[in-house]
N, C-alpha and C positions, 0 to 999 in steps of 0.2 A: 582429560586432554584440555589443552588451551586453545581457545578461539582466536584466530589471528585479529589484531587490532582493526584491520581495514574492513573486516566483516562485520564486526561488533555493532555498527550503526543499522544493520539490517537484521539483527537477532534480537529475540526477547526470550530470555531466560526465565522460566516461571516454575515455582516450587508448587508441589501439590500431590494428591493421591491419584494417580493415573487410573485406578479402578472406580474412582468417584466421579471425576469430571475431567474433561480435557478443554482448556481455552479455545474458543472457537475462532474460525476464520484465518488460519493460517495458510501460507502458500505450501510449506513443507513441515511435516512432522518427523522428526529424526528419532527413531527408537534404536539406540545403540547399546548393545549388550543388556537388553532389557527382557525380551521374551524368554530367554532360557531360564529366568528366575521363576516363572510361572507355570502352572499346569495348563494343558490344552485349553480348559474352559475359560480360565482368566485371560490366557493369551488371546483367544478368539474374541472375548469381551473387550479387550483393549484395542485390538485392531478394528472392531465394529465401532467403538466409540471415536476413534481417529476418523474412520470414514464418515461417520454421521456429522461432525463438524469441519471437515475438510471443504475448502473451496472447490467448485467444480473442476477447475483446471489444477487443483493441488495434487500433491504426491505424499505418500508415506515412504519413508526410506528406513529400511530395516538393515542394521549391521550386526551379524552374528557370525560365529564359525560355523561351517559345515562340516559334517562328519564324512570322512572318506568312504568311497565304495570299497575300497580294498582293505585288507588287514594290516597294512603297512603303518608303522608307528606315525603318530601325527600329533601335533599340539591340540587340535580339537577333540581327539579321542581322550587324551590325558584330562583336558578341561571337563569333557563329559563325565568321567569317572569321578573327578574332583567335586563336581556338583551333586553328586549322588550322596 
């Protein structure tokens, strides 16, 4: 997705390996469509790394699809099967 130009002065895009290190001191760490790629152990490690470098008033924002509680067809269910 594209970041709106008016927001860019407040955003630092940093490349790297999230399982190795996370740049410290951000106000917000946005994990968008990230955690579903990892097993539980690595996902927990990633969230712990975010928490370790987060400012005290900072936030971790996670954007993922949630699986429905019902057997109704859902894009999330299709995506879950696709990820297998």
